[in-house]
mmCIF file of the N, C-alpha and C atoms, coordinates in Angstrom:
data_MODEL
# 
_entry.id   MODEL 
# 
loop_
_atom_site.group_PDB 
_atom_site.id 
_atom_site.type_symbol 
_atom_site.label_atom_id 
_atom_site.label_alt_id 
_atom_site.label_comp_id 
_atom_site.label_asym_id 
_atom_site.label_entity_id 
_atom_site.label_seq_id 
_atom_site.pdbx_PDB_ins_code 
_atom_site.Cartn_x 
_atom_site.Cartn_y 
_atom_site.Cartn_z 
_atom_site.occupancy 
_atom_site.B_iso_or_equiv 
_atom_site.pdbx_formal_charge 
_atom_site.auth_seq_id 
_atom_site.auth_comp_id 
_atom_site.auth_asym_id 
_atom_site.auth_atom_id 
_atom_site.pdbx_PDB_model_num 
ATOM 1   N N  . UNK A 1 1  ? -4.351  -14.116 -63.611 1.00 0.00 ? 1  UNK A N  1 
ATOM 2   C CA . UNK A 1 1  ? -5.643  -13.597 -63.240 1.00 0.00 ? 1  UNK A CA 1 
ATOM 3   C C  . UNK A 1 1  ? -6.733  -14.635 -63.408 1.00 0.00 ? 1  UNK A C  1 
ATOM 4   N N  . UNK A 1 2  ? -7.911  -14.216 -63.111 1.00 0.00 ? 2  UNK A N  1 
ATOM 5   C CA . UNK A 1 2  ? -9.080  -15.086 -63.191 1.00 0.00 ? 2  UNK A CA 1 
ATOM 6   C C  . UNK A 1 2  ? -9.820  -14.849 -64.497 1.00 0.00 ? 2  UNK A C  1 
ATOM 7   N N  . UNK A 1 3  ? -10.568 -15.853 -64.951 1.00 0.00 ? 3  UNK A N  1 
ATOM 8   C CA . UNK A 1 3  ? -11.430 -15.696 -66.114 1.00 0.00 ? 3  UNK A CA 1 
ATOM 9   C C  . UNK A 1 3  ? -12.677 -16.560 -65.942 1.00 0.00 ? 3  UNK A C  1 
ATOM 10  N N  . UNK A 1 4  ? -13.759 -16.151 -66.600 1.00 0.00 ? 4  UNK A N  1 
ATOM 11  C CA . UNK A 1 4  ? -15.010 -16.908 -66.539 1.00 0.00 ? 4  UNK A CA 1 
ATOM 12  C C  . UNK A 1 4  ? -14.750 -18.311 -67.085 1.00 0.00 ? 4  UNK A C  1 
ATOM 13  N N  . UNK A 1 5  ? -15.240 -19.302 -66.357 1.00 0.00 ? 5  UNK A N  1 
ATOM 14  C CA . UNK A 1 5  ? -15.039 -20.698 -66.726 1.00 0.00 ? 5  UNK A CA 1 
ATOM 15  C C  . UNK A 1 5  ? -13.863 -21.352 -66.021 1.00 0.00 ? 5  UNK A C  1 
ATOM 16  N N  . UNK A 1 6  ? -13.060 -20.545 -65.329 1.00 0.00 ? 6  UNK A N  1 
ATOM 17  C CA . UNK A 1 6  ? -11.884 -21.061 -64.625 1.00 0.00 ? 6  UNK A CA 1 
ATOM 18  C C  . UNK A 1 6  ? -12.307 -21.946 -63.454 1.00 0.00 ? 6  UNK A C  1 
ATOM 19  N N  . UNK A 1 7  ? -11.643 -23.097 -63.304 1.00 0.00 ? 7  UNK A N  1 
ATOM 20  C CA . UNK A 1 7  ? -11.896 -24.007 -62.190 1.00 0.00 ? 7  UNK A CA 1 
ATOM 21  C C  . UNK A 1 7  ? -11.002 -23.632 -61.010 1.00 0.00 ? 7  UNK A C  1 
ATOM 22  N N  . UNK A 1 8  ? -11.564 -23.790 -59.813 1.00 0.00 ? 8  UNK A N  1 
ATOM 23  C CA . UNK A 1 8  ? -10.856 -23.485 -58.571 1.00 0.00 ? 8  UNK A CA 1 
ATOM 24  C C  . UNK A 1 8  ? -11.199 -24.532 -57.523 1.00 0.00 ? 8  UNK A C  1 
ATOM 25  N N  . UNK A 1 9  ? -10.500 -24.463 -56.418 1.00 0.00 ? 9  UNK A N  1 
ATOM 26  C CA . UNK A 1 9  ? -10.907 -25.136 -55.192 1.00 0.00 ? 9  UNK A CA 1 
ATOM 27  C C  . UNK A 1 9  ? -11.218 -24.000 -54.231 1.00 0.00 ? 9  UNK A C  1 
ATOM 28  N N  . UNK A 1 10 ? -12.460 -23.955 -53.734 1.00 0.00 ? 10 UNK A N  1 
ATOM 29  C CA . UNK A 1 10 ? -12.914 -22.801 -52.951 1.00 0.00 ? 10 UNK A CA 1 
ATOM 30  C C  . UNK A 1 10 ? -13.544 -23.237 -51.637 1.00 0.00 ? 10 UNK A C  1 
ATOM 31  N N  . UNK A 1 11 ? -13.287 -22.439 -50.605 1.00 0.00 ? 11 UNK A N  1 
ATOM 32  C CA . UNK A 1 11 ? -13.909 -22.662 -49.302 1.00 0.00 ? 11 UNK A CA 1 
ATOM 33  C C  . UNK A 1 11 ? -15.368 -22.232 -49.395 1.00 0.00 ? 11 UNK A C  1 
ATOM 34  N N  . UNK A 1 12 ? -16.262 -23.072 -48.878 1.00 0.00 ? 12 UNK A N  1 
ATOM 35  C CA . UNK A 1 12 ? -17.677 -22.719 -48.787 1.00 0.00 ? 12 UNK A CA 1 
ATOM 36  C C  . UNK A 1 12 ? -17.822 -21.771 -47.597 1.00 0.00 ? 12 UNK A C  1 
ATOM 37  N N  . UNK A 1 13 ? -18.151 -20.516 -47.851 1.00 0.00 ? 13 UNK A N  1 
ATOM 38  C CA . UNK A 1 13 ? -18.222 -19.516 -46.782 1.00 0.00 ? 13 UNK A CA 1 
ATOM 39  C C  . UNK A 1 13 ? -19.320 -19.818 -45.766 1.00 0.00 ? 13 UNK A C  1 
ATOM 40  N N  . UNK A 1 14 ? -20.328 -20.594 -46.165 1.00 0.00 ? 14 UNK A N  1 
ATOM 41  C CA . UNK A 1 14 ? -21.400 -20.967 -45.235 1.00 0.00 ? 14 UNK A CA 1 
ATOM 42  C C  . UNK A 1 14 ? -21.000 -22.178 -44.382 1.00 0.00 ? 14 UNK A C  1 
ATOM 43  N N  . UNK A 1 15 ? -20.032 -22.938 -44.851 1.00 0.00 ? 15 UNK A N  1 
ATOM 44  C CA . UNK A 1 15 ? -19.545 -24.139 -44.155 1.00 0.00 ? 15 UNK A CA 1 
ATOM 45  C C  . UNK A 1 15 ? -18.025 -24.186 -44.344 1.00 0.00 ? 15 UNK A C  1 
ATOM 46  N N  . UNK A 1 16 ? -17.298 -23.319 -43.585 1.00 0.00 ? 16 UNK A N  1 
ATOM 47  C CA . UNK A 1 16 ? -15.869 -23.078 -43.845 1.00 0.00 ? 16 UNK A CA 1 
ATOM 48  C C  . UNK A 1 16 ? -14.941 -24.286 -43.766 1.00 0.00 ? 16 UNK A C  1 
ATOM 49  N N  . UNK A 1 17 ? -15.403 -25.404 -43.217 1.00 0.00 ? 17 UNK A N  1 
ATOM 50  C CA . UNK A 1 17 ? -14.527 -26.585 -43.170 1.00 0.00 ? 17 UNK A CA 1 
ATOM 51  C C  . UNK A 1 17 ? -14.481 -27.302 -44.513 1.00 0.00 ? 17 UNK A C  1 
ATOM 52  N N  . UNK A 1 18 ? -15.396 -26.925 -45.438 1.00 0.00 ? 18 UNK A N  1 
ATOM 53  C CA . UNK A 1 18 ? -15.464 -27.591 -46.737 1.00 0.00 ? 18 UNK A CA 1 
ATOM 54  C C  . UNK A 1 18 ? -14.701 -26.815 -47.809 1.00 0.00 ? 18 UNK A C  1 
ATOM 55  N N  . UNK A 1 19 ? -13.875 -27.520 -48.551 1.00 0.00 ? 19 UNK A N  1 
ATOM 56  C CA . UNK A 1 19 ? -13.241 -26.967 -49.748 1.00 0.00 ? 19 UNK A CA 1 
ATOM 57  C C  . UNK A 1 19 ? -13.819 -27.758 -50.916 1.00 0.00 ? 19 UNK A C  1 
ATOM 58  N N  . UNK A 1 20 ? -14.364 -27.032 -51.892 1.00 0.00 ? 20 UNK A N  1 
ATOM 59  C CA . UNK A 1 20 ? -15.144 -27.656 -52.955 1.00 0.00 ? 20 UNK A CA 1 
ATOM 60  C C  . UNK A 1 20 ? -14.621 -27.292 -54.339 1.00 0.00 ? 20 UNK A C  1 
ATOM 61  N N  . UNK A 1 21 ? -14.926 -28.153 -55.300 1.00 0.00 ? 21 UNK A N  1 
ATOM 62  C CA . UNK A 1 21 ? -14.655 -27.854 -56.703 1.00 0.00 ? 21 UNK A CA 1 
ATOM 63  C C  . UNK A 1 21 ? -15.592 -26.725 -57.113 1.00 0.00 ? 21 UNK A C  1 
ATOM 64  N N  . UNK A 1 22 ? -15.052 -25.691 -57.747 1.00 0.00 ? 22 UNK A N  1 
ATOM 65  C CA . UNK A 1 22 ? -15.860 -24.517 -58.082 1.00 0.00 ? 22 UNK A CA 1 
ATOM 66  C C  . UNK A 1 22 ? -15.430 -23.946 -59.433 1.00 0.00 ? 22 UNK A C  1 
ATOM 67  N N  . UNK A 1 23 ? -16.326 -23.120 -59.992 1.00 0.00 ? 23 UNK A N  1 
ATOM 68  C CA . UNK A 1 23 ? -16.088 -22.482 -61.283 1.00 0.00 ? 23 UNK A CA 1 
ATOM 69  C C  . UNK A 1 23 ? -16.394 -20.995 -61.171 1.00 0.00 ? 23 UNK A C  1 
ATOM 70  N N  . UNK A 1 24 ? -15.539 -20.155 -61.745 1.00 0.00 ? 24 UNK A N  1 
ATOM 71  C CA . UNK A 1 24 ? -15.814 -18.717 -61.823 1.00 0.00 ? 24 UNK A CA 1 
ATOM 72  C C  . UNK A 1 24 ? -16.876 -18.514 -62.905 1.00 0.00 ? 24 UNK A C  1 
ATOM 73  N N  . UNK A 1 25 ? -18.027 -17.928 -62.527 1.00 0.00 ? 25 UNK A N  1 
ATOM 74  C CA . UNK A 1 25 ? -19.107 -17.742 -63.501 1.00 0.00 ? 25 UNK A CA 1 
ATOM 75  C C  . UNK A 1 25 ? -19.309 -16.290 -63.907 1.00 0.00 ? 25 UNK A C  1 
ATOM 76  N N  . UNK A 1 26 ? -18.770 -15.360 -63.132 1.00 0.00 ? 26 UNK A N  1 
ATOM 77  C CA . UNK A 1 26 ? -18.922 -13.942 -63.462 1.00 0.00 ? 26 UNK A CA 1 
ATOM 78  C C  . UNK A 1 26 ? -17.824 -13.159 -62.756 1.00 0.00 ? 26 UNK A C  1 
ATOM 79  N N  . UNK A 1 27 ? -17.400 -12.067 -63.364 1.00 0.00 ? 27 UNK A N  1 
ATOM 80  C CA . UNK A 1 27 ? -16.386 -11.204 -62.760 1.00 0.00 ? 27 UNK A CA 1 
ATOM 81  C C  . UNK A 1 27 ? -16.852 -9.760  -62.891 1.00 0.00 ? 27 UNK A C  1 
ATOM 82  N N  . UNK A 1 28 ? -16.885 -9.049  -61.756 1.00 0.00 ? 28 UNK A N  1 
ATOM 83  C CA . UNK A 1 28 ? -17.200 -7.620  -61.749 1.00 0.00 ? 28 UNK A CA 1 
ATOM 84  C C  . UNK A 1 28 ? -16.117 -6.937  -60.920 1.00 0.00 ? 28 UNK A C  1 
ATOM 85  N N  . UNK A 1 29 ? -15.212 -6.255  -61.611 1.00 0.00 ? 29 UNK A N  1 
ATOM 86  C CA . UNK A 1 29 ? -14.069 -5.594  -60.975 1.00 0.00 ? 29 UNK A CA 1 
ATOM 87  C C  . UNK A 1 29 ? -13.279 -6.613  -60.157 1.00 0.00 ? 29 UNK A C  1 
ATOM 88  N N  . UNK A 1 30 ? -13.265 -6.472  -58.831 1.00 0.00 ? 30 UNK A N  1 
ATOM 89  C CA . UNK A 1 30 ? -12.504 -7.385  -57.965 1.00 0.00 ? 30 UNK A CA 1 
ATOM 90  C C  . UNK A 1 30 ? -13.319 -8.585  -57.500 1.00 0.00 ? 30 UNK A C  1 
ATOM 91  N N  . UNK A 1 31 ? -14.612 -8.579  -57.787 1.00 0.00 ? 31 UNK A N  1 
ATOM 92  C CA . UNK A 1 31 ? -15.479 -9.642  -57.280 1.00 0.00 ? 31 UNK A CA 1 
ATOM 93  C C  . UNK A 1 31 ? -15.644 -10.779 -58.278 1.00 0.00 ? 31 UNK A C  1 
ATOM 94  N N  . UNK A 1 32 ? -15.575 -11.998 -57.751 1.00 0.00 ? 32 UNK A N  1 
ATOM 95  C CA . UNK A 1 32 ? -15.779 -13.200 -58.549 1.00 0.00 ? 32 UNK A CA 1 
ATOM 96  C C  . UNK A 1 32 ? -17.044 -13.884 -58.060 1.00 0.00 ? 32 UNK A C  1 
ATOM 97  N N  . UNK A 1 33 ? -17.905 -14.278 -58.989 1.00 0.00 ? 33 UNK A N  1 
ATOM 98  C CA . UNK A 1 33 ? -19.048 -15.113 -58.606 1.00 0.00 ? 33 UNK A CA 1 
ATOM 99  C C  . UNK A 1 33 ? -18.588 -16.559 -58.758 1.00 0.00 ? 33 UNK A C  1 
ATOM 100 N N  . UNK A 1 34 ? -18.637 -17.287 -57.647 1.00 0.00 ? 34 UNK A N  1 
ATOM 101 C CA . UNK A 1 34 ? -18.150 -18.659 -57.589 1.00 0.00 ? 34 UNK A CA 1 
ATOM 102 C C  . UNK A 1 34 ? -19.341 -19.609 -57.546 1.00 0.00 ? 34 UNK A C  1 
ATOM 103 N N  . UNK A 1 35 ? -19.366 -20.544 -58.501 1.00 0.00 ? 35 UNK A N  1 
ATOM 104 C CA . UNK A 1 35 ? -20.391 -21.593 -58.519 1.00 0.00 ? 35 UNK A CA 1 
ATOM 105 C C  . UNK A 1 35 ? -19.744 -22.883 -58.034 1.00 0.00 ? 35 UNK A C  1 
ATOM 106 N N  . UNK A 1 36 ? -20.348 -23.500 -57.036 1.00 0.00 ? 36 UNK A N  1 
ATOM 107 C CA . UNK A 1 36 ? -19.848 -24.765 -56.512 1.00 0.00 ? 36 UNK A CA 1 
ATOM 108 C C  . UNK A 1 36 ? -20.397 -25.886 -57.387 1.00 0.00 ? 36 UNK A C  1 
ATOM 109 N N  . UNK A 1 37 ? -19.513 -26.553 -58.096 1.00 0.00 ? 37 UNK A N  1 
ATOM 110 C CA . UNK A 1 37 ? -19.909 -27.572 -59.068 1.00 0.00 ? 37 UNK A CA 1 
ATOM 111 C C  . UNK A 1 37 ? -20.766 -28.652 -58.410 1.00 0.00 ? 37 UNK A C  1 
ATOM 112 N N  . UNK A 1 38 ? -21.897 -28.960 -59.048 1.00 0.00 ? 38 UNK A N  1 
ATOM 113 C CA . UNK A 1 38 ? -22.802 -29.974 -58.530 1.00 0.00 ? 38 UNK A CA 1 
ATOM 114 C C  . UNK A 1 38 ? -23.848 -29.418 -57.579 1.00 0.00 ? 38 UNK A C  1 
ATOM 115 N N  . UNK A 1 39 ? -23.768 -28.138 -57.238 1.00 0.00 ? 39 UNK A N  1 
ATOM 116 C CA . UNK A 1 39 ? -24.727 -27.512 -56.334 1.00 0.00 ? 39 UNK A CA 1 
ATOM 117 C C  . UNK A 1 39 ? -25.650 -26.604 -57.134 1.00 0.00 ? 39 UNK A C  1 
ATOM 118 N N  . UNK A 1 40 ? -26.801 -26.285 -56.582 1.00 0.00 ? 40 UNK A N  1 
ATOM 119 C CA . UNK A 1 40 ? -27.737 -25.356 -57.217 1.00 0.00 ? 40 UNK A CA 1 
ATOM 120 C C  . UNK A 1 40 ? -27.129 -23.955 -57.244 1.00 0.00 ? 40 UNK A C  1 
ATOM 121 N N  . UNK A 1 41 ? -27.552 -23.141 -58.216 1.00 0.00 ? 41 UNK A N  1 
ATOM 122 C CA . UNK A 1 41 ? -27.041 -21.772 -58.349 1.00 0.00 ? 41 UNK A CA 1 
ATOM 123 C C  . UNK A 1 41 ? -27.299 -20.914 -57.113 1.00 0.00 ? 41 UNK A C  1 
ATOM 124 N N  . UNK A 1 42 ? -28.324 -21.259 -56.335 1.00 0.00 ? 42 UNK A N  1 
ATOM 125 C CA . UNK A 1 42 ? -28.651 -20.456 -55.150 1.00 0.00 ? 42 UNK A CA 1 
ATOM 126 C C  . UNK A 1 42 ? -27.518 -20.474 -54.123 1.00 0.00 ? 42 UNK A C  1 
ATOM 127 N N  . UNK A 1 43 ? -26.596 -21.414 -54.250 1.00 0.00 ? 43 UNK A N  1 
ATOM 128 C CA . UNK A 1 43 ? -25.471 -21.502 -53.317 1.00 0.00 ? 43 UNK A CA 1 
ATOM 129 C C  . UNK A 1 43 ? -24.230 -20.770 -53.827 1.00 0.00 ? 43 UNK A C  1 
ATOM 130 N N  . UNK A 1 44 ? -24.324 -20.146 -55.012 1.00 0.00 ? 44 UNK A N  1 
ATOM 131 C CA . UNK A 1 44 ? -23.196 -19.374 -55.539 1.00 0.00 ? 44 UNK A CA 1 
ATOM 132 C C  . UNK A 1 44 ? -22.828 -18.269 -54.549 1.00 0.00 ? 44 UNK A C  1 
ATOM 133 N N  . UNK A 1 45 ? -21.557 -17.889 -54.536 1.00 0.00 ? 45 UNK A N  1 
ATOM 134 C CA . UNK A 1 45 ? -21.087 -16.859 -53.612 1.00 0.00 ? 45 UNK A CA 1 
ATOM 135 C C  . UNK A 1 45 ? -20.217 -15.854 -54.352 1.00 0.00 ? 45 UNK A C  1 
ATOM 136 N N  . UNK A 1 46 ? -20.295 -14.599 -53.918 1.00 0.00 ? 46 UNK A N  1 
ATOM 137 C CA . UNK A 1 46 ? -19.409 -13.546 -54.427 1.00 0.00 ? 46 UNK A CA 1 
ATOM 138 C C  . UNK A 1 46 ? -18.205 -13.477 -53.505 1.00 0.00 ? 46 UNK A C  1 
ATOM 139 N N  . UNK A 1 47 ? -17.007 -13.473 -54.097 1.00 0.00 ? 47 UNK A N  1 
ATOM 140 C CA . UNK A 1 47 ? -15.767 -13.497 -53.325 1.00 0.00 ? 47 UNK A CA 1 
ATOM 141 C C  . UNK A 1 47 ? -14.784 -12.500 -53.935 1.00 0.00 ? 47 UNK A C  1 
ATOM 142 N N  . UNK A 1 48 ? -14.053 -11.785 -53.084 1.00 0.00 ? 48 UNK A N  1 
ATOM 143 C CA . UNK A 1 48 ? -13.008 -10.881 -53.569 1.00 0.00 ? 48 UNK A CA 1 
ATOM 144 C C  . UNK A 1 48 ? -11.905 -11.703 -54.237 1.00 0.00 ? 48 UNK A C  1 
ATOM 145 N N  . UNK A 1 49 ? -11.336 -11.169 -55.308 1.00 0.00 ? 49 UNK A N  1 
ATOM 146 C CA . UNK A 1 49 ? -10.318 -11.904 -56.070 1.00 0.00 ? 49 UNK A CA 1 
ATOM 147 C C  . UNK A 1 49 ? -9.060  -12.207 -55.255 1.00 0.00 ? 49 UNK A C  1 
ATOM 148 N N  . UNK A 1 50 ? -8.840  -11.485 -54.164 1.00 0.00 ? 50 UNK A N  1 
ATOM 149 C CA . UNK A 1 50 ? -7.671  -11.748 -53.317 1.00 0.00 ? 50 UNK A CA 1 
ATOM 150 C C  . UNK A 1 50 ? -8.030  -12.521 -52.050 1.00 0.00 ? 50 UNK A C  1 
ATOM 151 N N  . UNK A 1 51 ? -9.208  -13.123 -52.036 1.00 0.00 ? 51 UNK A N  1 
ATOM 152 C CA . UNK A 1 51 ? -9.653  -13.886 -50.874 1.00 0.00 ? 51 UNK A CA 1 
ATOM 153 C C  . UNK A 1 51 ? -8.705  -15.051 -50.583 1.00 0.00 ? 51 UNK A C  1 
ATOM 154 N N  . UNK A 1 52 ? -8.410  -15.278 -49.302 1.00 0.00 ? 52 UNK A N  1 
ATOM 155 C CA . UNK A 1 52 ? -7.591  -16.438 -48.939 1.00 0.00 ? 52 UNK A CA 1 
ATOM 156 C C  . UNK A 1 52 ? -8.377  -17.750 -49.024 1.00 0.00 ? 52 UNK A C  1 
ATOM 157 N N  . UNK A 1 53 ? -9.655  -17.663 -49.411 1.00 0.00 ? 53 UNK A N  1 
ATOM 158 C CA . UNK A 1 53 ? -10.511 -18.851 -49.504 1.00 0.00 ? 53 UNK A CA 1 
ATOM 159 C C  . UNK A 1 53 ? -10.557 -19.449 -50.903 1.00 0.00 ? 53 UNK A C  1 
ATOM 160 N N  . UNK A 1 54 ? -9.743  -18.942 -51.823 1.00 0.00 ? 54 UNK A N  1 
ATOM 161 C CA . UNK A 1 54 ? -9.674  -19.462 -53.187 1.00 0.00 ? 54 UNK A CA 1 
ATOM 162 C C  . UNK A 1 54 ? -8.315  -20.121 -53.407 1.00 0.00 ? 54 UNK A C  1 
ATOM 163 N N  . UNK A 1 55 ? -8.334  -21.315 -53.976 1.00 0.00 ? 55 UNK A N  1 
ATOM 164 C CA . UNK A 1 55 ? -7.100  -22.063 -54.203 1.00 0.00 ? 55 UNK A CA 1 
ATOM 165 C C  . UNK A 1 55 ? -7.055  -22.580 -55.638 1.00 0.00 ? 55 UNK A C  1 
ATOM 166 N N  . UNK A 1 56 ? -5.855  -22.763 -56.166 1.00 0.00 ? 56 UNK A N  1 
ATOM 167 C CA . UNK A 1 56 ? -5.749  -23.343 -57.510 1.00 0.00 ? 56 UNK A CA 1 
ATOM 168 C C  . UNK A 1 56 ? -6.120  -24.827 -57.488 1.00 0.00 ? 56 UNK A C  1 
ATOM 169 N N  . UNK A 1 57 ? -6.531  -25.336 -58.636 1.00 0.00 ? 57 UNK A N  1 
ATOM 170 C CA . UNK A 1 57 ? -6.824  -26.761 -58.762 1.00 0.00 ? 57 UNK A CA 1 
ATOM 171 C C  . UNK A 1 57 ? -5.572  -27.541 -58.363 1.00 0.00 ? 57 UNK A C  1 
ATOM 172 N N  . UNK A 1 58 ? -5.759  -28.546 -57.526 1.00 0.00 ? 58 UNK A N  1 
ATOM 173 C CA . UNK A 1 58 ? -4.639  -29.364 -57.060 1.00 0.00 ? 58 UNK A CA 1 
ATOM 174 C C  . UNK A 1 58 ? -4.156  -29.018 -55.668 1.00 0.00 ? 58 UNK A C  1 
ATOM 175 N N  . UNK A 1 59 ? -4.664  -27.902 -55.109 1.00 0.00 ? 59 UNK A N  1 
ATOM 176 C CA . UNK A 1 59 ? -4.215  -27.478 -53.776 1.00 0.00 ? 59 UNK A CA 1 
ATOM 177 C C  . UNK A 1 59 ? -4.522  -28.533 -52.720 1.00 0.00 ? 59 UNK A C  1 
ATOM 178 N N  . UNK A 1 60 ? -5.739  -29.076 -52.723 1.00 0.00 ? 60 UNK A N  1 
ATOM 179 C CA . UNK A 1 60 ? -6.109  -30.077 -51.710 1.00 0.00 ? 60 UNK A CA 1 
ATOM 180 C C  . UNK A 1 60 ? -5.226  -31.318 -51.815 1.00 0.00 ? 60 UNK A C  1 
ATOM 181 N N  . UNK A 1 61 ? -4.973  -31.767 -53.025 1.00 0.00 ? 61 UNK A N  1 
ATOM 182 C CA . UNK A 1 61 ? -4.113  -32.937 -53.214 1.00 0.00 ? 61 UNK A CA 1 
ATOM 183 C C  . UNK A 1 61 ? -2.704  -32.652 -52.701 1.00 0.00 ? 61 UNK A C  1 
ATOM 184 N N  . UNK A 1 62 ? -2.197  -31.475 -52.980 1.00 0.00 ? 62 UNK A N  1 
ATOM 185 C CA . UNK A 1 62 ? -0.851  -31.086 -52.561 1.00 0.00 ? 62 UNK A CA 1 
ATOM 186 C C  . UNK A 1 62 ? -0.725  -31.015 -51.040 1.00 0.00 ? 62 UNK A C  1 
ATOM 187 N N  . UNK A 1 63 ? -1.771  -30.503 -50.376 1.00 0.00 ? 63 UNK A N  1 
ATOM 188 C CA . UNK A 1 63 ? -1.706  -30.284 -48.929 1.00 0.00 ? 63 UNK A CA 1 
ATOM 189 C C  . UNK A 1 63 ? -2.313  -31.415 -48.111 1.00 0.00 ? 63 UNK A C  1 
ATOM 190 N N  . UNK A 1 64 ? -3.013  -32.349 -48.772 1.00 0.00 ? 64 UNK A N  1 
ATOM 191 C CA . UNK A 1 64 ? -3.647  -33.444 -48.053 1.00 0.00 ? 64 UNK A CA 1 
ATOM 192 C C  . UNK A 1 64 ? -4.998  -33.088 -47.461 1.00 0.00 ? 64 UNK A C  1 
ATOM 193 N N  . UNK A 1 65 ? -5.546  -31.917 -47.826 1.00 0.00 ? 65 UNK A N  1 
ATOM 194 C CA . UNK A 1 65 ? -6.864  -31.513 -47.331 1.00 0.00 ? 65 UNK A CA 1 
ATOM 195 C C  . UNK A 1 65 ? -7.938  -32.204 -48.166 1.00 0.00 ? 65 UNK A C  1 
ATOM 196 N N  . UNK A 1 66 ? -9.052  -32.575 -47.533 1.00 0.00 ? 66 UNK A N  1 
ATOM 197 C CA . UNK A 1 66 ? -10.114 -33.287 -48.250 1.00 0.00 ? 66 UNK A CA 1 
ATOM 198 C C  . UNK A 1 66 ? -10.891 -32.345 -49.166 1.00 0.00 ? 66 UNK A C  1 
ATOM 199 N N  . UNK A 1 67 ? -10.920 -32.662 -50.451 1.00 0.00 ? 67 UNK A N  1 
ATOM 200 C CA . UNK A 1 67 ? -11.688 -31.900 -51.432 1.00 0.00 ? 67 UNK A CA 1 
ATOM 201 C C  . UNK A 1 67 ? -13.064 -32.530 -51.566 1.00 0.00 ? 67 UNK A C  1 
ATOM 202 N N  . UNK A 1 68 ? -14.113 -31.710 -51.450 1.00 0.00 ? 68 UNK A N  1 
ATOM 203 C CA . UNK A 1 68 ? -15.478 -32.199 -51.604 1.00 0.00 ? 68 UNK A CA 1 
ATOM 204 C C  . UNK A 1 68 ? -15.769 -32.400 -53.090 1.00 0.00 ? 68 UNK A C  1 
ATOM 205 N N  . UNK A 1 69 ? -16.204 -33.584 -53.487 1.00 0.00 ? 69 UNK A N  1 
ATOM 206 C CA . UNK A 1 69 ? -16.506 -33.819 -54.904 1.00 0.00 ? 69 UNK A CA 1 
ATOM 207 C C  . UNK A 1 69 ? -17.775 -33.089 -55.326 1.00 0.00 ? 69 UNK A C  1 
ATOM 208 N N  . UNK A 1 70 ? -17.897 -32.810 -56.628 1.00 0.00 ? 70 UNK A N  1 
ATOM 209 C CA . UNK A 1 70 ? -19.123 -32.132 -57.117 1.00 0.00 ? 70 UNK A CA 1 
ATOM 210 C C  . UNK A 1 70 ? -20.346 -33.020 -56.961 1.00 0.00 ? 70 UNK A C  1 
# 
């Protein structure tokens, strides 16, 4: 499961071609508040815990997809 402080690789829903380093900052039932590391809090997004836009750390390296640095 997910926990506050957990690191992820997450798709930016406003710019879906980007996968970014992110941190879970809040959890309410099935919803996760995702903070994109290095970005202002105003860009945080709420995402369902079963979203296909969330990946474990290392996914980009494994698949060869470009990870956006913080």
